[in-house]
C-alpha positions as CSV (number, residue, x, y, z in Angstrom):
1,M,107.7,124.5,188.8
2,E,105.0,124.2,191.5
3,Y,104.7,120.9,193.5
4,R,102.0,119.4,195.7
5,Q,101.6,116.5,198.0
6,L,99.5,113.7,196.1
7,G,96.7,113.4,198.6
8,R,97.7,111.0,201.8
9,T,100.6,109.4,200.0
10,G,103.4,111.6,201.0
11,L,104.7,112.0,197.7
12,Q,105.6,115.6,196.3
13,I,104.9,115.7,192.9
14,S,105.2,118.4,190.1
15,R,102.0,120.0,188.8
16,L,103.0,118.9,185.3
17,C,103.0,115.2,184.7
18,F,105.1,113.6,182.1
19,G,102.4,111.6,180.2
20,A,104.6,108.8,178.6
21,L,101.9,107.5,176.1
22,T,102.5,109.7,173.2
23,M,106.2,108.8,172.7
24,G,105.6,105.1,172.9
25,P,104.8,102.8,170.1
26,L,101.2,103.2,170.5
27,Q,101.5,106.7,168.9
28,R,104.6,108.5,168.0
29,G,107.2,105.1,168.2
30,L,110.2,107.0,169.6
31,S,113.1,104.5,170.4
32,P,113.9,104.3,174.2
33,E,116.7,106.3,173.4
34,Q,115.1,108.9,171.8
35,G,112.3,109.0,174.3
36,S,114.7,109.1,177.2
37,E,116.3,112.2,175.7
38,V,112.6,114.1,175.8
39,L,112.0,112.8,179.3
40,R,115.5,113.9,180.8
41,R,114.9,117.4,179.6
42,A,111.5,117.4,181.4
43,L,113.3,115.9,184.7
44,D,115.9,118.6,184.0
45,L,113.5,121.4,184.1
46,G,111.9,120.1,187.5
47,V,109.2,117.6,186.3
48,N,109.4,114.9,188.8
49,F,106.1,113.0,188.1
50,I,105.9,110.7,185.2
51,D,102.8,108.6,184.0
52,T,103.1,105.4,182.2
53,A,101.6,102.0,181.9
54,E,102.5,98.4,181.0
55,L,100.7,98.9,177.8
56,Y,102.3,101.9,176.8
57,Q,105.4,99.9,176.4
58,T,107.8,102.9,177.6
59,Y,109.6,101.4,180.5
60,D,112.8,101.4,178.7
61,H,112.4,105.1,177.8
62,I,111.8,106.0,181.5
63,R,114.7,103.4,182.8
64,L,117.2,105.2,180.5
65,A,116.2,108.6,181.4
66,L,116.7,107.9,185.1
67,Q,119.9,106.3,185.0
68,G,122.4,108.8,186.3
69,F,119.9,111.5,187.2
70,E,120.5,113.1,190.4
71,S,118.0,115.5,192.2
72,D,117.1,116.7,195.7
73,R,113.3,116.0,194.7
74,P,112.8,112.2,193.9
75,V,111.3,111.3,190.7
76,V,107.8,109.5,191.0
77,V,106.7,107.0,188.5
78,T,103.1,105.8,188.4
79,T,102.2,102.8,186.3
80,K,99.2,100.8,185.6
81,S,98.2,97.2,184.5
82,Y,95.1,95.6,183.3
83,A,95.8,92.4,185.5
84,Y,92.9,91.3,187.4
85,T,94.2,87.8,188.8
86,R,96.8,87.3,191.7
87,E,99.4,85.9,189.3
88,G,98.9,88.3,186.6
89,M,99.7,91.2,189.0
90,L,102.6,89.8,190.2
91,Q,103.9,89.6,186.9
92,S,102.8,92.9,186.1
93,L,104.6,94.3,189.3
94,E,107.8,92.2,188.5
95,K,108.0,93.5,185.0
96,A,107.4,97.1,186.0
97,Q,110.3,96.7,188.7
98,R,112.7,95.3,186.1
99,G,111.6,97.3,183.2
100,L,111.8,100.7,185.2
101,G,114.9,99.6,187.1
102,L,113.1,100.4,190.5
103,D,113.1,98.3,193.4
104,C,110.0,100.2,194.7
105,V,107.4,101.6,192.2
106,P,106.0,104.9,193.6
107,I,102.4,104.3,192.3
108,F,100.9,101.4,190.8
109,M,97.3,101.6,189.5
110,L,94.5,99.5,188.1
111,H,94.1,100.3,184.4
112,E,90.9,101.7,183.1
113,Q,88.3,100.7,185.9
114,E,84.9,101.5,185.0
115,S,82.7,101.1,188.5
116,S,82.5,99.0,191.6
117,H,81.9,95.8,189.3
118,T,85.0,96.0,187.7
119,L,87.0,96.9,190.9
120,R,85.3,93.6,192.4
121,G,86.6,91.7,189.5
122,H,89.9,93.0,189.8
123,W,90.0,92.5,193.6
124,P,92.9,89.7,193.6
125,A,95.0,92.0,191.9
126,L,94.4,94.8,194.4
127,E,95.3,92.6,197.1
128,V,98.6,92.0,195.6
129,L,99.1,95.9,195.3
130,W,98.1,96.2,199.0
131,E,100.5,93.4,200.0
132,A,103.3,95.1,197.7
133,K,102.6,98.3,199.6
134,K,103.1,96.8,203.1
135,A,106.1,95.1,201.9
136,G,107.7,98.6,200.6
137,V,107.5,97.4,197.2
138,V,105.0,99.8,196.1
139,K,104.2,103.2,197.8
140,A,100.8,104.1,196.7
141,V,97.9,102.3,195.0
142,G,95.4,103.7,192.7
143,I,93.2,103.3,189.6
144,S,92.7,105.2,186.3
145,T,89.4,105.7,184.8
146,H,87.3,107.4,182.2
147,H,84.1,106.6,184.1
148,I,82.2,108.8,186.7
149,E,81.2,105.6,188.7
150,G,84.9,104.6,188.7
151,V,85.9,107.5,190.7
152,L,82.9,107.3,193.2
153,A,83.6,103.5,193.6
154,A,87.4,104.1,194.2
155,S,86.7,106.9,196.7
156,R,84.6,104.3,198.8
157,I,87.9,101.9,199.3
158,P,89.9,103.4,201.8
159,E,92.8,101.3,200.7
160,I,92.9,103.1,197.2
161,D,95.3,106.2,197.7
162,V,95.2,107.8,194.0
163,I,92.7,108.0,191.3
164,S,93.5,109.2,187.8
165,P,90.3,110.3,186.2
166,L,89.9,111.9,182.8
167,I,88.7,115.6,182.7
168,N,88.8,118.2,180.4
169,S,87.0,121.7,179.6
170,T,84.6,120.1,177.1
171,G,84.0,116.8,178.9
172,I,85.3,114.8,175.7
173,G,85.9,111.2,176.4
174,I,84.0,111.1,179.9
175,Q,81.8,108.2,180.4
176,G,78.7,108.0,182.6
177,G,77.6,111.6,182.8
178,S,78.8,115.0,182.3
179,R,81.9,117.1,182.9
180,D,80.4,118.8,185.9
181,E,79.3,115.4,187.2
182,M,82.8,114.3,186.9
183,L,84.1,117.2,189.0
184,S,81.6,116.4,191.7
185,A,82.9,113.0,191.8
186,I,86.5,114.3,191.9
187,A,85.5,116.6,194.7
188,E,84.1,113.5,196.6
189,A,87.3,111.6,196.3
190,V,89.4,114.6,197.7
191,K,87.1,114.7,200.8
192,K,88.4,111.2,201.2
193,D,91.9,112.2,201.1
194,K,92.4,110.6,197.6
195,G,95.4,111.8,195.4
196,I,93.8,113.3,192.0
197,V,96.1,113.1,188.8
198,A,94.1,114.4,185.9
199,M,94.4,112.8,182.4
200,K,93.4,113.9,178.9
201,P,93.3,117.8,179.7
202,L,93.6,118.2,175.9
203,G,91.1,115.6,174.9
204,G,93.6,113.4,173.3
205,G,94.5,116.4,170.9
206,H,91.0,117.6,170.2
207,L,91.2,120.6,172.2
208,L,94.9,121.6,170.8
209,A,93.4,124.7,169.1
210,H,92.6,126.1,172.5
211,W,95.5,124.7,174.4
212,S,96.0,127.8,176.9
213,S,92.4,127.6,178.0
214,A,92.0,123.9,178.2
215,L,95.3,123.8,180.4
216,D,94.0,126.6,182.4
217,Y,90.8,125.0,183.1
218,V,92.2,122.0,184.9
219,L,95.3,124.2,186.6
220,V,92.8,126.4,188.4
221,R,91.3,123.6,190.3
222,P,92.8,122.9,193.6
223,E,91.3,119.7,194.0
224,I,93.6,118.4,191.1
225,H,97.1,117.6,192.5
226,S,98.7,117.0,189.0
227,I,97.9,116.9,185.3
228,A,99.3,114.4,183.0
229,V,100.2,115.9,179.4
230,G,101.4,113.7,176.7
231,M,104.7,115.0,175.3
232,K,107.0,113.5,172.7
233,T,109.4,116.3,171.8
234,V,111.9,118.5,173.8
235,R,110.1,121.6,172.4
236,E,106.8,120.4,173.6
237,V,108.5,119.8,177.2
238,E,109.6,123.3,177.2
239,H,106.5,124.6,176.0
240,N,104.5,123.1,178.6
241,V,106.9,123.7,181.5
242,A,106.9,127.4,180.7
243,F,103.0,127.3,180.7
244,F,103.0,125.6,184.2
245,E,105.2,127.9,185.5
246,G,103.1,130.7,184.6
247,R,104.1,131.8,181.1
248,R,100.9,133.2,179.1
249,D,102.3,134.8,176.3
250,L,103.2,131.8,174.5
251,P,101.9,130.7,171.1
252,T,99.5,128.0,170.7
253,P,101.5,124.7,169.7
254,E,101.8,124.0,166.1
255,L,98.5,121.9,165.2
256,T,99.0,118.4,163.9
257,T,96.2,116.5,162.2
258,R,95.7,113.2,164.1
259,R,93.5,110.2,163.3
260,L,93.0,106.5,163.6
261,H,94.2,104.6,160.8
262,V,92.6,101.0,160.1
263,D,94.6,99.2,157.5
264,D,93.2,97.0,154.8
265,W,94.2,93.6,156.4
266,C,91.9,94.5,159.4
267,I,90.0,90.9,159.7
268,G,87.2,92.6,161.9
269,C,87.8,90.5,164.9
270,G,86.3,93.1,167.1
271,A,89.3,93.1,169.8
272,C,89.6,97.0,169.3
273,V,85.8,97.6,169.7
274,N,86.2,96.0,172.9
275,A,89.3,97.8,173.9
276,C,88.0,101.3,173.1
277,P,86.9,102.7,176.4
278,N,84.7,105.6,174.7
279,G,82.7,103.3,172.4
280,A,84.3,105.1,169.2
281,L,84.5,102.0,167.0
282,E,82.2,99.3,165.4
283,I,82.8,96.6,163.0
284,Q,81.2,97.6,159.5
285,G,81.6,95.6,156.5
286,G,83.9,93.1,158.2
287,K,86.3,96.0,159.1
288,A,87.0,98.1,162.1
289,T,85.3,101.6,161.6
290,V,85.4,104.9,163.7
291,V,81.8,105.5,164.1
292,S,82.1,108.5,166.6
293,R,85.2,110.7,166.1
294,D,84.3,113.1,168.7
295,E,84.3,110.4,171.2
296,C,87.9,109.2,170.1
297,V,90.6,110.5,172.4
298,F,93.4,108.7,170.5
299,C,94.7,106.8,173.5
300,G,95.8,104.0,171.3
301,Y,94.3,101.0,173.4
302,C,92.7,99.7,170.2
303,G,95.8,99.5,168.5
304,A,97.3,97.5,171.4
305,S,94.7,95.1,171.5
306,C,94.9,94.3,167.6
307,P,96.2,91.0,166.9
308,E,97.0,92.1,163.2
309,F,98.6,95.2,164.1
310,A,96.1,96.9,161.7
311,I,94.9,100.0,163.6
312,K,97.1,102.8,165.0
313,V,96.9,106.4,165.6
314,I,98.9,108.7,162.9
């Protein structure tokens, strides 16, 4: 497994990052025990970087996987929160420490930032993270974003260490411009010594038929330090690790049909529409409807926002 230093953070991370969203209740719904077994296999094979978020509800999975695990290379966990107030971020930080079983959270990010405006709106939460970094409770502070302007805005803030942008070979899910414009924004961030953790290299599953070329598209880019790939089975872990270690004779993973399912009891409140970062949903006829299937990257954020539990990725 190849390892790189993540920008100026001093953290050494595996090129393959274990994306913990897909194994959690927003998608596959593995129990903490089941999820920890998948994660532990990745750790045993040299993956030392795990991406999660408060939203994903996978802290228990990760804590169990880390229990008793020993390695010469420290495991780096990055988590994210939507908190925008001081009190809210303090609660998120405590929840992450307790849930992950870590006194120090290696990387803590603001979740889904769009622009300089959203960053200003989250400034009290950022200040908490910077204070936590000074206190040794957090090692690096960052943001995740689907937006080109989000990358550029974070690049202009010296205290932000890490940016996790959405980037893939077709540009699916990128907001505010094209794939090449996102690559240019990432290049600007790297000039400012930001660590870059790419997300959605497979477009939420849309690019699985082109799995090898889609992963190679991001792997060949030196400005990307690590690539988060969602994994939910031991077989997927072994397949991805082999690919990242240089195997190119591997078969394309078995394709699975993924879709967003809206149950009949949807009340049409619009919470899912507001939560969708890609504008793929609308309320039609009093019910949530996918109006742009090509823009849906199956992140599951809509389901997490639904007060009636009426929408999910299946």
